[in-house]
N, C-alpha and C positions, 0 to 999 in steps of 0.2 A: 461443475457437473452434478446434477441432482442425484441423491441416493437412489439406488435401484429398489423396486418394490420388494418387500420382505414378507415372509409367511405371517399369517395371522397368529396372534396370541389369544387363545380362547379364554373366556370366562366360563367356568364349568357349569354355571347356572344360566348361561345365555343361549339365545336361539341359534347362533352360529355353531356353537359346540354341539347342540342337539342335532342339527342338520348334518354336520360332519360325522358324528357318531352313527347316524342312520345310514349314511353312504357306506361306511365300513360294514355295518351289519348286513346291508343289502347285498354285499359282494363277497362275503366270506363264509366258509364252512366251519369256522373256528368254534362258534357256540354250538352248532349242531354236533360236531365231533365231541365237544366237552360233555354235552348232555348224554351222548351215547356211552362215553366212558364212565360218567357218574352213575348212569342207570345200572351198570354192572356192579358198582360199589353198593348202591342202595339195595339191589336184589340180594346181595350177600350178607347184609347186616342181620345180626341175630335179634335185634329189636329195632322198632321204628316208632319210638314214642315222641322224640323231639328232634327237629331239624333246626339248626342255627346257621343262618347265612350272614356272615360278617362282611360288610361292604356290599350289600345286596343290590345297590344301584337302583334301577327302575323296576326291579323285581322279575325280569324276564326269566332268569335261571331259577330263581326262588319258586316262581309259579309252576315251573315244570315238575318240581319234586314235592311241593307242599302237600299234594294229595296223598302221597305215600306215607305221611307221618300224621300222628294224632295231633301234633302241635308244631307250629312253625313260628320261629322267632327271627325277625329280620332286623339287622343292625345297619343303619345308613345315616352318617352324620350330615350329608349334603341335603339341605332343606328342599331343594328343587327335585332331586331324585327321590327323597323320602315321600314327597307328596304323590309322585307317580307310583311309587311302590304301594302306598296305602290304597290308591285307586285300583291298582292291578290285583292286589291280594288283600281284600278287606278283612279276611279272617286271620291274617298273620298278626302277631304281636310285634309292632314296629317300635324300634328304639332309635332315637335320633342322637346317639352319642358316639364318639370315637371308640375304637376297640379297647384301648387301654382303660377307659373309664366306664364302659358298658358293663352291666351286671345282668346277664340273662337269668331269668327266674327258674330255669330247669337245666339239667345237664343234657348235652346234645349227643344223640346217637350218630348223627352226622354233623360235624362242624366244618363249614365250607367258607373259604376265603378265596374268591375267584377274581384275579386280575385287579387286586386292590393295592398290593404292596408298591406299585409304581408311585403312588401318591404319598408314601410314607418314607421319611429319611432312612437310608440304609443302616445307620447306626442304631435305629430303633427296631429293626426287623426281628432280631432274636427275642426282644421283650414282647413284641406282638405275637410271635409264634408261640412263646410260652403261655401267653394269655389265652390264645385260642385253644391250646391243648388242655389248659386248666378247666375249660368248659366241657370237656369231653366226658361222656359216660364211661364206666369201666370197660364196656364191650364195644364202645363206639370207635369212630375213626375221624381224624382231622385231615382235611384235604386243603392244600394251598395250590392254586393254579396261577402260572405266570408264563409269559412267552419265554421260550428257550433263548439263552443269552446270545446265540449266534443265528437266530432266525433272520429272515430278510429285513424285517422292520427294526429289529434290535441292532443289526449291523448298520442300518441307516442312522439310528440314534447315536451309535458310537462314532460314526463318521463325522457327524455334525457337532456333537457335544462331548465326545471322548468319555462316554459313560456307558456302563453295562449294568443290567439288573441280574444279580447273581443268586438265583434261588438255590442252586445246588450248593453254593458255598455256605449259605445260612443253614441248609439242611445238615451239612457236615458239622457246623458249629453246634447245632442242637444235638446231633448224635454224640459228639465228643462230651458234651456237658451232661446229657441225660440218657445216653444210649443203653445203659444197663437196665432201664425201666421200659424202654419203648423200642418197637420196630420202626425203622425209618427207611422209606423207599422212595426214590424219584424215578418216574417213567416219562419218556418222551412220546408225544402223540402228534402226528403230522396234521397241519392245517394250512390253508392258503387263502389269499384274497385274489379274486379274478375280476378284473375291471375291463370294460370295453374301450376306454378312451383315456387320453392324458388328463382331461379335466377331473374325472372321478378319481383317478389314481393320485393326482396331486392333492385332492381333498383328503384322501386317506393318509397320505404322507404328512400333511399338516396336522391331522388329528394325532397321529402316532408321535410326531415330534413334540407335541404338547404334553406328552406324558411327564416331561420334566418342566420345572419352572425355567422360563426362558429369559435370560438377561440380554443376550444379543441374538436376535432372530436371524437365521440365514436368509439369503435372498431367494426370491421365487425362482430366479434363473438357475441358481445352483441346485435347488431341490429338483426342479424339472429335469435338469441335466443328469442328476443322480438317478432319478426314476427311469429316464430313458436308457441309461447305461446299464442298470442293474435289473430292471423288472420288465422290460419289453419282451413279449413272448414272440417266438419265431413265426407263429401263425397269425399274428395280430393280437391286439389287446395287451394286457399286462397281467403278470402273475407274481404275487409277493408271498413268499413263505412266512407264515406266522405260527410255526410249530410251538406247541405248549409243553411245559414241564408240569407234571402232576406230582406233588409232594404228598405222600401218605404216611400218617403217623398213627400207630395203634399201641395200646398197652400190651407188653409181652405176655403171652399166655401163661408163662411160668410165674409171673408176678401176681396174677389174679387181680384182685381189687385193691391191692396195696397202693 
């Protein structure tokens, strides 16, 4: 008996990845909600000299806030996305290096890392978070955004791969190690994917399952069954929770510029 068809394993620089990502973007309010949340942070900043976006991707979120700062520095090691980023925001200073080796030329009043930690091994998260915070200006803020560990998509990833992305755990590890110098806060913000049919929902599921390196891909039949069981909406279509955690780190006011 031949093997059943399995989900695709995407090349992050390939056309199939780009198309699946676009299906996700076309059907979610996640980025819109994130932009709204980020706008409140930007509005509250005492200075807006430099914006550092670490893991800027194709520059969609970067572009939304670049105009609020005198200088924008965008870090993106993926060559395919870096090229899109440069086209989208030609005025940004683009750095094609990973976070741990990147050297932004100015401190950031906003240091943002949005939905990037998925692609970094968990045992390196604390080092990456410390690196991001080291780029922050004394009155700035570092923000890390990731899907909540028990959102619909993350529960699906756990179901098929027995893995969770634990942003709140790394926030606590940072607080234990550095909490005397920083205020550390994590906030949950709701978001959803709403799709009209199984085909687009399955494509989104494939995209989300590719957040991890896949050794043994689940079958298409199993993923479709999971989607039908967990995400089918009573009034037709499909609805997938993709709630986000916003981790915010600032230097404590009592510490000043130390």
